[in-house]
C-alpha distance (Angstrom), angle and dihedral (degrees) to the residues before:
residue distance angle dihedral
M1 . . .
L2 3.79 . .
L3 3.81 94.5 .
K4 3.81 92.3 43.9
T5 3.82 92.9 50.1
F6 3.80 96.3 46.9
R7 3.74 100.9 35.1
W8 3.79 95.7 106.3
S9 3.77 90.9 45.7
F10 3.88 89.9 54.4
A11 3.73 89.5 48.9
V12 3.79 94.5 50.1
T13 3.88 89.6 45.9
A14 3.77 92.3 54.7
L15 3.83 93.5 46.6
G16 3.85 92.3 44.0
L17 3.82 94.5 49.7
A18 3.83 89.9 45.5
L19 3.75 91.5 53.4
G20 3.73 90.3 46.7
V21 3.81 93.3 55.6
W22 3.81 89.2 47.2
Y23 3.79 90.9 48.4
G24 3.76 102.0 43.0
G25 3.80 112.3 -4.6
W26 3.81 127.1 -118.6
T27 3.81 91.7 -34.6
A28 3.81 88.9 62.2
F29 3.85 87.8 45.8
G30 3.79 90.4 57.1
V31 3.86 94.7 44.7
I32 3.84 90.6 50.2
A33 3.77 91.6 50.0
I34 3.81 91.8 50.9
L35 3.82 91.6 47.2
A36 3.80 90.4 50.2
V37 3.89 91.5 50.1
L38 3.81 89.0 45.6
E39 3.74 92.8 52.8
I40 3.80 92.4 47.6
S41 3.75 93.8 47.9
L42 3.79 93.0 47.4
S43 3.75 93.2 46.0
F44 3.80 100.9 40.3
D45 3.79 92.9 96.1
N46 3.81 87.3 47.4
A47 3.78 88.7 57.0
V48 3.79 91.0 49.4
V49 3.83 92.4 50.5
N50 3.77 91.7 44.1
A51 3.72 91.7 51.2
G52 3.79 91.6 49.2
I53 3.83 90.3 57.1
L54 3.78 95.8 34.3
K55 3.82 93.2 59.7
K56 3.91 90.0 61.8
M57 3.79 92.4 56.5
S58 3.81 128.3 87.8
A59 3.77 121.0 -101.6
F60 3.82 90.1 -104.1
W61 3.85 93.7 56.1
Q62 3.82 91.2 42.9
K63 3.76 88.2 56.1
I64 3.80 91.2 48.1
F65 3.86 92.1 51.7
L66 3.88 92.4 45.8
T67 3.89 92.5 49.7
V68 3.70 111.7 28.3
G69 3.81 90.7 28.1
V70 3.79 92.2 52.9
L71 3.74 91.5 49.6
I72 3.80 89.8 54.4
A73 3.81 93.7 42.5
V74 3.81 98.3 46.6
F75 3.80 105.0 31.1
G76 3.77 98.3 27.3
M77 3.78 107.2 40.6
R78 3.77 103.7 20.4
L79 3.79 100.3 37.9
A80 3.82 107.1 24.9
F81 3.76 99.9 32.9
P82 3.86 95.4 64.2
V83 3.79 88.5 53.4
V84 3.77 91.7 51.8
I85 3.82 91.0 49.2
V86 3.78 92.2 53.6
A87 3.78 93.0 42.0
V88 3.80 92.2 52.2
T89 3.75 96.8 44.1
A90 3.79 94.7 43.0
K91 3.84 92.8 40.8
K92 3.77 95.1 -124.2
S93 3.80 135.2 121.8
P94 3.77 117.6 -96.1
I95 3.81 91.7 -111.0
D96 3.79 90.6 51.7
A97 3.75 91.8 48.3
V98 3.87 91.8 52.4
N99 3.82 92.4 45.4
L100 3.79 90.5 49.3
A101 3.82 91.6 50.0
L102 3.77 90.8 52.3
T103 3.88 103.3 37.8
D104 3.87 104.5 27.7
K105 3.78 110.0 31.1
D106 3.75 95.1 165.4
R107 3.80 93.8 54.4
Y108 3.81 90.6 43.4
E109 3.78 90.5 49.5
Q110 3.78 89.7 52.1
L111 3.88 93.8 49.7
V112 3.82 91.9 49.8
T113 3.78 91.5 44.4
D114 3.79 89.2 52.9
A115 3.77 90.3 48.5
H116 3.76 95.4 43.3
P117 3.86 96.8 95.9
A118 3.81 89.9 57.9
I119 3.89 91.7 43.9
A120 3.76 92.5 47.4
A121 3.83 94.7 47.8
F122 3.81 92.9 46.2
G123 3.88 93.2 46.6
G124 3.76 95.1 37.7
M125 3.73 92.4 55.8
F126 3.80 92.7 45.4
L127 3.84 92.3 52.2
L128 3.80 93.2 41.5
M129 3.86 90.5 56.3
I130 3.79 90.9 51.8
F131 3.80 90.2 51.1
L132 3.83 96.3 43.9
D133 3.77 93.3 48.3
F134 3.81 90.0 51.4
I135 3.86 98.6 48.4
F136 3.81 93.1 44.1
E137 3.82 93.0 54.9
D138 3.76 116.7 96.9
R139 3.89 105.3 -123.6
D140 3.78 129.1 -175.4
I141 3.78 90.9 -136.0
K142 3.87 114.5 55.1
W143 3.80 124.0 -175.6
L144 3.77 103.4 -170.5
D145 3.74 95.1 30.2
W146 3.82 96.2 -179.7
L147 3.84 89.8 58.5
E148 3.85 104.5 30.8
R149 3.77 96.4 49.5
P150 3.85 96.7 62.3
L151 3.78 91.9 37.5
A152 3.90 89.2 56.1
R153 3.76 89.3 54.1
L154 3.80 89.8 50.6
G155 3.77 88.7 48.8
K156 3.80 90.2 70.1
V157 3.77 88.1 77.7
D158 3.84 108.0 97.2
M159 3.83 116.7 -112.5
L160 3.81 92.6 0.1
S161 3.82 91.2 139.2
V162 3.81 93.7 53.2
C163 3.89 91.4 45.7
L164 3.77 92.5 50.9
A165 3.79 93.3 45.8
L166 3.79 91.8 50.9
I167 3.83 91.1 48.1
V168 3.85 88.3 52.6
L169 3.78 90.3 48.7
L170 3.84 94.6 48.7
I171 3.82 91.4 49.0
T172 3.78 91.5 48.0
S173 3.82 93.8 48.0
F174 3.79 92.0 45.4
T175 3.84 92.9 48.9
F176 3.80 91.5 46.6
A177 3.85 90.2 52.0
T178 3.76 91.7 47.5
H179 3.78 93.8 48.7
A180 3.82 92.2 46.8
H181 3.88 92.4 51.3
Q182 3.82 91.1 47.7
H183 3.82 90.7 53.3
G184 3.72 99.5 47.4
G185 3.73 101.8 -72.0
A186 3.84 95.6 -94.1
H187 3.75 90.7 143.3
A188 3.76 101.0 25.9
D189 3.84 91.5 109.9
K190 3.88 88.8 57.6
A191 3.87 95.0 61.2
Q192 3.80 87.7 82.0
T193 3.73 90.8 48.0
V194 3.76 90.7 52.9
L195 3.81 89.8 52.5
V196 3.84 95.1 48.2
S197 3.82 91.9 44.5
G198 3.77 92.6 51.2
I199 3.78 91.1 50.0
A200 3.88 87.9 50.5
G201 3.73 90.4 52.8
L202 3.74 89.7 50.9
I203 3.80 92.3 49.6
T204 3.80 91.1 47.3
Y205 3.79 91.2 53.7
M206 3.81 92.2 49.9
I207 3.82 91.5 49.5
V208 3.80 92.4 49.0
G209 3.82 91.9 44.5
G210 3.77 90.1 46.8
L211 3.81 92.8 52.9
S212 3.86 92.3 46.2
G213 3.83 89.7 49.0
F214 3.84 89.8 48.8
F215 3.81 92.7 53.1
E216 3.78 93.5 41.2
N217 3.86 89.9 52.9
R218 3.77 90.1 48.6
L219 3.78 89.9 50.1
E220 3.83 93.1 49.9
A221 3.80 88.6 50.3
E222 3.76 91.3 52.2
E223 3.86 90.6 49.7
E224 3.79 91.2 49.9
A225 3.78 91.8 49.1
E226 3.80 90.1 49.9
A227 3.73 92.7 49.9
E228 3.80 91.0 51.1
E229 3.79 89.7 49.6
R230 3.81 91.8 51.1
E231 3.80 90.2 51.2
R232 3.81 91.6 52.0
A233 3.84 98.9 40.8
G234 3.74 101.2 24.6
E235 3.77 91.9 -129.1
R236 3.86 137.8 71.9
S237 3.76 123.2 -104.9
P238 3.85 110.7 -119.1
V239 3.87 89.1 -161.6
V240 3.74 93.9 61.3
L241 3.81 95.1 42.5
A242 3.78 95.5 45.4
G243 3.82 95.3 39.4
Q244 3.77 128.0 29.6
A245 3.76 101.1 8.7
A246 3.82 92.6 46.4
F247 3.80 91.7 45.7
F248 3.84 92.1 53.7
M249 3.81 89.4 45.7
F250 3.78 88.5 56.9
L251 3.78 94.1 45.5
Y252 3.80 91.2 48.8
L253 3.87 91.2 48.8
E254 3.84 90.6 50.8
V255 3.75 92.9 50.9
L256 3.77 91.8 45.2
D257 3.81 92.9 47.8
A258 3.78 91.0 48.7
S259 3.75 92.6 53.6
F260 3.82 93.1 50.2
S261 3.87 94.0 44.3
F262 3.84 87.1 50.5
D263 3.78 92.7 60.4
G264 3.80 88.1 47.5
V265 3.76 91.8 54.4
I266 3.73 93.5 45.4
G267 3.78 92.2 45.6
A268 3.83 88.7 52.7
F269 3.80 89.5 66.2
A270 3.82 86.8 67.8
I271 3.84 87.4 59.6
T272 3.77 103.7 41.7
N273 3.81 144.8 -12.3
D274 3.74 93.6 -148.1
I275 3.80 107.9 109.3
V276 3.81 94.0 -160.1
L277 3.73 94.2 56.1
M278 3.83 89.5 41.7
A279 3.77 91.9 54.3
L280 3.80 93.4 46.9
G281 3.82 95.7 45.7
L282 3.91 95.7 45.3
G283 3.79 91.1 42.2
I284 3.86 90.6 56.6
G285 3.78 91.4 45.5
A286 3.86 92.2 48.6
M287 3.76 89.9 53.7
Y288 3.80 92.1 53.9
V289 3.83 90.4 48.2
R290 3.80 89.2 54.5
S291 3.80 93.2 47.6
L292 3.84 90.3 45.8
T293 3.86 89.1 53.9
V294 3.76 90.7 52.9
Y295 3.83 91.6 45.0
L296 3.79 93.4 50.3
V297 3.83 91.7 50.3
R298 3.82 94.4 48.4
Q299 3.70 95.5 43.0
G300 3.83 98.0 41.9
T301 3.83 93.1 -140.5
L302 3.82 99.8 128.6
D303 3.79 95.4 127.6
D304 3.83 99.0 43.9
Y305 3.78 97.8 98.9
V306 3.82 106.5 32.7
Y307 3.83 99.3 177.0
L308 3.75 97.8 55.8
E309 3.77 90.8 89.7
H310 3.78 90.1 54.5
G311 3.81 91.4 49.2
A312 3.81 91.3 51.2
H313 3.83 91.8 52.0
Y314 3.76 93.1 46.6
A315 3.84 86.5 51.8
I316 3.84 88.7 53.3
G317 3.79 90.5 49.8
A318 3.82 89.9 50.7
L319 3.75 91.6 51.0
A320 3.79 91.3 47.9
V321 3.87 89.3 56.6
I322 3.76 91.9 45.6
L323 3.78 93.1 51.8
M324 3.78 92.1 50.4
I325 3.81 89.8 49.1
T326 3.79 94.0 49.7
I327 3.79 89.1 60.7
Q328 3.88 83.6 83.4
Y329 3.82 107.6 8.0
Q330 3.75 134.4 48.3
I331 3.83 119.1 -122.7
N332 3.72 124.0 -166.4
E333 3.80 112.8 -103.4
V334 3.72 94.9 -134.6
I335 3.86 92.2 56.7
T336 3.83 89.9 49.2
G337 3.74 92.5 52.8
L338 3.79 97.3 42.9
V339 3.89 92.6 53.0
G340 3.73 92.2 71.8
V341 3.82 94.2 41.6
L342 3.88 90.1 52.8
L343 3.76 93.8 48.7
I344 3.82 92.4 48.8
G345 3.80 90.2 46.8
W346 3.79 91.4 50.2
S347 3.78 94.2 48.9
F348 3.90 89.9 47.2
W349 3.81 91.6 51.6
S350 3.87 89.9 47.6
S351 3.81 88.6 50.5
V352 3.83 91.3 51.8
R353 3.79 91.2 49.7
R354 3.85 90.7 50.3
N355 3.77 90.7 50.0
N356 3.82 90.3 51.1
A357 3.76 90.4 50.1
V358 3.72 91.6 51.2
A359 3.80 91.3 49.5
A360 3.78 90.7 47.2
A361 3.79 91.7 51.9
G362 3.71 90.7 61.0
E363 3.80 134.4 -124.5
G364 3.77 91.4 -68.4
A365 3.87 94.2 65.3
A366 3.74 120.1 77.2
A367 3.78 122.8 -135.1
E368 3.81 87.9 -117.7
D369 3.81 89.4 60.7
V370 3.83 90.5 53.4
D371 3.84 89.5 50.0
A372 3.81 91.6 49.1
A373 3.80 90.2 52.0
R374 3.77 94.6 56.1
V375 3.75 115.0 113.1
P376 3.90 110.2 -114.7
């Protein structure tokens, strides 16, 4: 089952890494591997959420999501979107951006470096909002209980995430402007660009979140209507399940997947500015996320490792901080890539320990009792 589900991912990995070695040697091989791991770690919770919704859909709509959806996810967001980012920030057409990346790497690198403050501010704010909205939500299952419990209480304050994100952006923009003036003012004119780009990232997150919430509410309304119909007629309506409800499930999944793939693309700029390596690494990671979604649906093991979602969001938060810092300071790419891997590994290990504790407690003890017994 494992080999059958991941066979295409293995094939894409071998091809992508081979192309990387041909393109840029073993250094490129390492960067692609880190990007692939980064994409998988950032999108693992996306795979879990996708699988949870996908298992409710008919075989036809599952096939639509895993074919049409994968084309959008891999070729649309992971491959085309980095080109669009570079084209917009460097004020070039997508074709010119690709040609420049392939034919004049030094010039391309300079253009992306000049645009990096805007990219980092935009992406940092987007990622920061994902992280803040997660940690301020009161959840039944808490990983770092001593931290998440008080944060959940603070999260009851309306718009707290937006306020904190804007404060971080203002501090970053002001610090960047001050640093530029103290060192000759070479980048003083970009302080305003950082501020505007950060606000654009915040607006983008709110639009994506609003669309996702809209489709999720429509989906819940369809499920409630279906439940009422079953109670009245004693059977489910195949028209509703195969038509409107499934369609809104598909739309919701696409919006959700786009939002998570977006943070992966933005986070990749913290690893490398090379668009070829970025496309190869994120493409490999996207294939594993697709295979993982299928595997979770077929195996029915969505709830086995309950802290992985927490680890993924903490990795997102770490990347947000790193991106904001890289507006002024350079951070080693290896450190950036390993932060997410370590957080995911830590959350996986915590999940395994929790599962062992539940098993040791015996069948008579519920998982909630084990969680309640954890020391804050």
